[in-house]
N, C-alpha and C positions, 0 to 999 in steps of 0.2 A: 843697302848699307844703312840708310836712315832708319829703316824699320828695326834693324838689329840694334842700332844705337838707342832708339826709343825704348826698346825692351830692356836694354841694359840700365837705362835711367829708371825704368819702372822697378827693376830689381833693387837698385840702390835705395829708392824711396821706400820700398817694402821693408828692406833691412832696417832702415832708420825708424820706420813706423813700428815694426814688431819687436825690435831688439830688446827694449826694456820691459814692456808689458808681457811678453810671451812667457817668461818664467813664472809670472804671478797671475796668469790669465785665469787660472782655476785655484781657488783658495786652498783646496785640499791637495793640490799637486806640489810635491817637493821641488825645491829649486835644483836645477841640474848642475852638475859639476862640469863646467866648460873645459877645464884643463884635462880632466879625465877623458872626455870624449875626443879631444884633440889627440891625446896620446894613443887611444884605441885606433883612431883613423890613421895615424902615422905608422903604428905597428902593422896594421893590415897592409898598407901600401909598401912597406919594406919587406915584410916576412912572407906574404903570399907568393910573390914572384919567385922567391928562393925555394920555398918548401913545396909548392904545388907541382904535380907531375908534369903539367903542360909547360910549354915555352911562353906562356902568356906574360906580358909585361904591363905595367901601369901606363897605358897610353890612351889616346882618344877612342880607339875601338872598344877598349874595355870600359871606358867611361860611359859611352853611349849604351852599351849592353847593361851596365849597372843602372843607368837612368831608366831604361825601359822596365827593368824589374822593380825599381823603386816606385815608378808610376803605377804599375799593376798592384803593388801592395798598398798604395795610397788610395786608389779608387778603381779597382778592376772592373766592377760592374757598372761604372759610369753613372752613378746615382747622385754624385755631389758636384764634381768639378765641371766647369764650363770649358769650352775650347780655348777661350782667352786665358784661363788659368794655366792650361797645359802649355800654351805658347809662351807664357811668362816663365814658367819653370824650365822649359826646354832650353832657354838661353844659358842656364847654369850647367847643362850636360857636358859640354866640351871641357869645362874646367874642373870636373870632379877629380881627375887623377892628380893634377897639379895642386889643387886645394888640399888633398889628403897629405901630400908630401910636405906642404907648408904648415899643416896643422890649422888650416883655415877652412872650416866646414860651414857651409851656409845653406845647402839644400834642405836639410831636415827642419831648420828654423822657418824657412819660407814656406815649405810644404805644410808644416804644422799650422802656421798662421792662416794660409789660404784655405786649407781644408776645414779648420775650426769655424771660420766665418761661413763657409758654404753649408756646413752641418747645421749651424744656427739658423740660416735662412731656410734650409730644407725642412727642418723641424717645424718651423712656422707654416710652411706651405702644406705639409702633410696634415697638420691639425685643421687647417682651413678646409682642405679637401674632404676630410672625414666628417667635418661638421656640415658641409654642404650636401653630402650624399652623392649617389651615383645613379646613372641610367643603366640598369642591367639589361635592357632590351636593345641597347645601341649596338649595331653591328660594326665591330672594329677588331683589330689585331694588336697583339703585344709581342715584341721581339724579346726572347729570353736569353739569347746568346750575346754576351757583351762584345765579342769579337766582331759581330756584324753591326754593332752600333757605333755611331760617332759620338763624341762628347757633345753635350747640349750647347747650342749656339747662344742661348740666352736663358734667363731665369724663367721666362714663360715656356720655353721648350722643356726645361727641367721640370716645371710644374706639370706639363702634359705627360711626361714620362712617369712621374709619381702617381698621377691620376690613374693611369692604366695599371701600374704595379699594384696599387691599393685595391683597385676594382678586381683584379685577378685574384688577389689574396682573399677578398671577401667572398667571391663566388666559390672559390675552392673550399673555404671554411663552411659555407652554406651547404655544399654537397657533402662534406664530412658529417655535419650535424644531421642532415637528412638520412644518410646511410646509417648513422648510429641509432637514430630514432626507429628506422625500419627493423633493426635487429633487437631493439628494446622490447621487453615483454610488458612494459607499463601500459595500462589501458588508456590513460588520458594522454593524448598526443598533442604536441604544440602545433599551432597553426603555421602556415608558411610565412606569414607576416612576423610571427614571433621568432621563427628560425632566422629570418633575415636580420632582425634586430639583434639577436644574440651573436650572429656572425660578425656584424659591424662592431659590436661592443668588444668582442674578443680581439679583433684585428686592431682596434684602437688601443687596447691595452698592450698588445704585443708591440705595436709601433712605439708606444711610449717607453716601454722597457728597452727597445732597440736603441732609441736615441739616448736614453740614460746611460747605456753601456758605452755608446760612442763618446759621450761626454767624459767618461772616465779615462779615455786615452790621454796619456801624458806626453809631454815634449820628449822625455827620455825614451818612451816607446817608439817615437818616430826616429830617433837617433839609432836605436837598436835595429829597427827595420832597414834603415839606410845602410848600416854596417853589413847586415845580412845580404842586401842587394849587391854590395861590393863583392862579397865572397862568392855568391851564386853566379856572378858574372864569369868566374873561373870554371865552375862546373856545378851541376845541381846538387852534388853531395858535399860540397864545401860550404860550411855554414858558420856564421858568428852566433854564439849562444850567450846571451846575457846571463847573469847569475841565476835568475829564476829558472830559465830554460836548462841551464847546466845541471841543476838539481834534478830535473825531470828528463834527463837526456834520453831522446827517442822514447817518449812515453809509452811504456808497455803496461796495460792494465792487466797484470797477471801476477803469478807467484802468490805472495801473501797478501797482495793488494786486492781487495774485493771490488770487482767491477764487471765489465762485459767481455773483456778479453779481446781488445782490438788495438792495433797500432795505427795511430792517427797522425795526420800532418795538416798544417795550415797551408793552403794553396790558393792564391789569388782571391782571398776573402772568403773561401769556403773551408769547411772542415771535412777532409776526405779520408776515407778508410784506405790505409796502405796494405794492411795484412790482418787476417784473422788468426789469433794465436791458437795453435792446436790444443784441444782439450778444454777450451774456455767455454763460457756460457754462450757466446756468439757462435762458436763452432758447433756446439750441440744443437742450438736453435736452428741454424742452417740458412737463414734468409739474408742476414747481413753479409755483404761480400766486398772484396777489394774493389776499389774505384767508385764505390757508393759515396754520395755526398750527403752528410747529415745536415738537415735544414733546421729541425726543431727537436727539442728534448722535453719530454713530459714526465712528470712525477705523479703517480697515483691519480687523483681526480683534479689536479691543478691544471691550469691552462698551460699548454706547451710553450717553452721559451725559444724564441728565434735565436739561432746561433750564427747566422750569416754575418760575416765581418767581425765575429767575436775572436778574441785571442785564444789560442789553443789551450793554454793552461786554464782559462776560465771555462771553456767548453768542457774540458775534461772533468773539472770539479762538478759540473752538473751531471755528467754521465756516470761518474763513480758513485758508489753508495754501498750500504751494508748488504751482506749476503742475504738472499731471500727476497729483497725488495725488487720491484719491477720498474724498469725504465722503458718508456715508449719513444722510439726514435722515428721521426718523420724523415724518410730517406728519398733522395732523388736518384733513381737508377741511371746507368749510363745511356739508356735509350730514352731518357727524359720522363719516364713514368715515375709516379710517386707512390710510396707505400708506407704504411705505419707498421713498425716492427716492434712488438713487445718482447723484452728480454729480461729474464729473471737473473739478477746479479748473483755471481758466485765466485769462488776462488777457482783457479785453474786446477783441473783434475790431472795431476802430474803424469799418471800412467798413460793418459791419452796423448801426451806429447812425445812419448817414446816410440821407437820402431816397433811395429807389430806385424803379424803375418796371419794368413789363413789359407786354407786349401780350397781350390776351385776345381770344377770338373769341366773339361773341354767338351765341345759338342761330339767329338769322336770317342768320348769315354775315358780319355787319359787324364791323369791328375796333373794339375798345374799349381805351382806355388805362387803366392801373391805376398809381396813385402812392401809396406808403405813406410817411407822415411819422412816424417813431418818437418824435420829440420836436422842440421848437423850439429849436435850438441856434444859438449864435453865439460866435465867439472874441472876447470883449469886450476882451481885452488888445490885440489887433491893431486892433480898432475904435477904441479910445482913442488909439492911436499914429498913426492915419491910414493904416495898412497895409490891404491887401486881407485881409478876414477871412472865412473860410468860414462860411456860414450857411445855414439851412434854406430861406430864401426864394429865394436864388440857385440852390440845388440843385434846388428844386421847379420853378423856371422852366426850368432846363436840361433836366430830365427831361420836362417837358411839350413843350418844343420838339422833343425827340428823338422823342416819340410822334406829334407832328403830322406829321412827315416820313413816318410810316407810314399817313397818311390815316385817322386814327381818327375815328369818328362821335360818340363821347361819352367821358366820363372818370369814373373812380371815384377818389375821394380817401379814403384809409383813415386815420382818426384813432383807431382802436381802441387802447386801452392807452397812448395818448399822454398822459402826466401833465403836460404843459405845458412851460414853459421861458421863452424870451425873448419878452416882450410885444411888443417891436419887430417880431419876425418873425411873430407872429400877425397884427399889423396889416398888415405888408407883404405877407404871403401872401394875405390877403383881397383886396389890390389886384391880384393876378394874375387875378382873376375878375370884378371890377367896375371901372368907369372911375375915378371918384373919389367921395369921400364919407366921412362919419364911420364908424368901425368899433366903437369902444367908448368909454364914458364912465368916468372914474375920479374917485371922490369921496373926500376925505380926512376925518379926524376933526373938522376945523373946518367941514365942510360945503362946502368949496370944491370945485368941479367943473371938470375939464378934459376935452376931447374929443380923442381920438386919431384921426386921419383918414388915409386914403390920398390922397395928392396927385398920384400918377402916373396920367395919363390913359390910359396904354397898358393893354391887356387881353391877357394871354397865352393864355387859353382862354375863348371866349365861347359854346361849344356846351353841350349837355346835360351836367349835372354832378350826381353823386350823392356824398354824404358819409356814410361809415360811422363810427359811434361806438358806444361801450358805456359801462357804468357806471364804467369805469376811465379814461375820457377826462376830463381835468380841466384847470382853469385856462386856459392859453393856447389849448388845443384847443377848449375850450368857447366862447371868444371868437370864434374863426374860424367854428365851426359856427353859432353864434348869428347872426353878421353875415350869413352866406350864406343863412340861413333868413329873416331879417328882410327882406333885399333881394329875396327870392323868386328867388334865384340858383341854389339847389340843392334837391334833395330830401334830407332828412336821414333816415337809416335806422339802426336799432339797437335797444337794449333800451328799457325804459320811461323811463329818464332817464340823463343823464350824472352825473358825480360831484357836481357842485354846489359846487366850490371857487371862489368869486368874491371872494376876498380877497387882499391883498398884505401880506407881512410884511417887517420889516427887523430886522437883527441889531444889537444895541447892546451894546457892551463896558461892563459895569458899573463897571470900574475907571476909566473916563473920565467917569463921571457921579456921582462922590461928592459929596454936599452940601458947600457952602462951610462953612468953619470946622471941618470934620472933619479935623483935622491928623494923626491917628494913621495910620500906614501898616499896611495889612493884606495878607495873602497874596491871591492872585488871587480876585476875587469872582465870577468867572464871567461869563456873558452872558445877555442877555434877548432872546428872539425875540418880537416883538410885532406884532400886526395893526394896520396904520395906514391902509389904503385898501380900497375896495370897488369891484368892477366892475359896470357897468350896460350893458345892451344899448342899441342906438340907439333902440329902441322904448320905453325907459324901465325895463323890467323888469331885475331883477338876475339874474346867473347864479348867485349864492350860494343855497345850500340846495336850490332846485328843480333846478338844472342846466339842461340843454337837453332838452326833450321832443321826440323825433324825430317826423317826419311819419308814418313807417311803422314800427310796432313789430313786431319779429320775436321768435320764441321764444328764450329765453336760459337756459343752464344755471345762470346766476347770479342769476336773477330772485328767488330766495328769500332772497338774501343781504341782510342789513341793512347795506348798504354805501353810503357817501356821506355828505354833510354832514347830511342829514336824520336820520341815525341816530347822530350824534356828540353827546356831552354838551356842552351850552352853546354849540352852534353858532349863529352869527349868523343872524337870520331873513331870509326873502325880503322885499324891499320894492321900491319903484319910485321913480324920479325923473321929471322931465319928459322926454319924448322929444325928440330933436333932428331937425331936418329932414333927410330923405334921400329919394332917388328910387329906387323899386323897379326892378329889372332889366327893361328894355324887352322882351327876347326871351323872357320867361317865359310861353310860350304853352301849357304843359301844364295839363291839368285834374287837380289834385291829388286831388280826391274820387274820380274815376274810377280813377286810378292806385292809390289806397289800396284800393279795392274789388277790383280785379283781383288785387292782391298777396295780400289776405286769402284769396281763393278758392284761389290757387295754393298758399299755405302749408299749407292743409288737406290737400293731396295730395302735398306734397313729402316724400319718404321721409326724407331727412336731417334736415330741420327738424322733422318730426313725431317722430323719435327723440329729438331734443333737447327738444322740448316734453314728451314723455312722461316722459323721465328727469328733467327739471326738476321736474315735478309730484311724482315719487317722491322726489327730493332734498328737496323742501319737506317732505314727510311724514316723511322720515327725520330732518330737522333738528329737527322738532317732537317727535319721540319721544326725549326726553332721558333717560328712565328706562330703563336697560338691565337685562336679565336677567343674573344671575350664574351661570346654569346653563351648563356647558361646551357642551352640545349647542346651546343657543340662541345663544351667542356665535359658535359655528362657523357656524350658519346665516346669521347677520347678515354675517359675513365673506364667505361664498360669494355672497350676494345683491349685496354691494357690488362684488365682483370681476366678476360677470356684467354689472352695470350699466356698469362701466368698459370692459369688452370690447365691449359693445354700442355704446356711444358711439364707442369707438375705431375700430370697423369703418367708421364714417361720417366721423369728423372728428377728435376730440380727440387721439387718440394717433397720428395719421398721421405726424407728424414723428418721433416716437420710433421707430416701426416702420421708417421709411425710413432712419433713422440706423443701425439694426441691420443692415438689408439692405446698405447701401452702405458702411459703415465698413470701412476696410482693416486696422484692428486695431493699427497700429503708431504711432498718434498723429499721423501726417502727414495733411495735407489733400489730397484729390483735387481736381483742377480742377473737375470737374463738381459737387462738393459745394457750391460757391459759388452755384450756380443752383438748388439744391434747393427754395429758398423759392418759386420760380416754380411748381413742381409743386404745392406746398402750397396756393398761392392757387387753382389750378384745382380742387382737391378741396374747397375751402371752400364749404359750402352757402349761406352768407351772400353770397358773391360770385356764386354761381349765381343767386340771387334778384335780386341787384342788377343783373345783366345783363338780366334780364327786365323789371325796373322801367324801366331805361333804354330798352328797346325801346318800352315804353308811352309814355315821355316823348317819344320821337322821332315 
């Protein structure tokens, strides 16, 4: 009890110490509006429990969940705070819920003050370490996984952590420079001593830029992150968006915006790739993938900028750029390997975002149709006005009708990497394969349930059907796959599970929800994205958390990834409601158990799939080996192993697109007519497609 009381006194002293100077700690930082922040906190505490789908209330459990998220946002990589700082801040955790209701918010102020002081001390420590130099022959290890680290017990412990971090960065940069020099055709090569010096200078510059960006963090930034921690304690898709983020809601670098074509999010101090936009520069280049972490951004010949701990909007500004320019991304792959990916910025090629099809030939000589749905799109503006609106359902129907004229025997529907989109089109597309019936149940926060059904009795394709999914198939694509699986209409093939996003969010402008009698006018309060509904299959099970579990599971390079709802903090659980009456597809005459058995035997002897299975196992092992050796020779060996693995996979599948681009590119930035059909060749090289053709043979 005395310990708790002493910590409480520490908090009081910190409040008194920081209260006045915090606002003016940085001359360029604007003074925060305390009343505005109190109002935002009060509105979150009152409105979230009412609007959110779950039954969560503002209590101690939610307060501790919010504190854990806030601490991660404050210093997830444990590079700044000491354990004593965390202990001090932890005292405030139980009071978060009550403080919000009272309009008495203290944690962001204290956190900002403590972190600012530690950043100042760490900046000095890093300068001294870089000046003193490093022993590159010293045999030691560095832990890269923050979850396996404790907070430093003292400044000397923190100094030791930074010594290893900087040493690792310099060795890595030295290896980069050495590899670049080996590929360079210049006759005069730099000596090893010169390369070490250049590596040290570049890391020193990068380090300086890193701390300069940290210094730009404002007290209001800390409030905004605190508010977001409160919302994310309800579920990972419920977010507070300050005005700047509201403008860039779910930043898609696509459409008329020239960039790389990736959906990014800020997660625990990292900038992570959520999804690659179909038809974008990244999609065509082929190497950047969902779950990749972007560490550095390079422009032309300039030194790459470290974006770890950078705000998302600042990172995006670096990544975006004019069409035709090249950005180089240093990316950490999920198996902990690092690779530099050059991407030529471009606008999205709209045609590549639409449904498309091609004709395949089965090993037994029969024709098989292939249709890929990159997303469930619909022009809602035209739909509302009553005009003809292009949508994924009509496009899918059109492609199937085209394939039917070729006398196809069966059909593959590819939903891999389809992140969802229009719920209406997920329902309508299901109707292309079944006569009529319910497709999905939608339940709101009040427990009210409605059933969305296909009422069109026509069937566009009634023959053998196979649906391909992976763990990046989410939301609307999961609804379609689940419905076809429940109806016994198709065999679902893919990884262990799909993403598992079975929730619906709505965007609420907080400026339009100010409590009555609050007469004072404030600057923009921002917006609230809140989860209000949940999806359920016709059999009663939710698509939330578990996703869709395929009938046939094939090896996946991403099986080791902790990707999907089940790995997100505070994700809503799986549950079920009562099923709704539906009639299984009458023509489902295939024996699923036999088909599964035959596929399993083939996979054991399929060279392409076995390479993927073997490398997936090694990737899992690499991802678990988070403690790296800081010996130059060991780091070089690890790099070589990663390169060999990438080449081995590329020979069969993963880098096929990139290699074909290099072979076929005309170098002048113009598109060749035949390039538009390159994807058809990629499909034929895909080992998952090859096995799908054999599964369809078994179904027939």
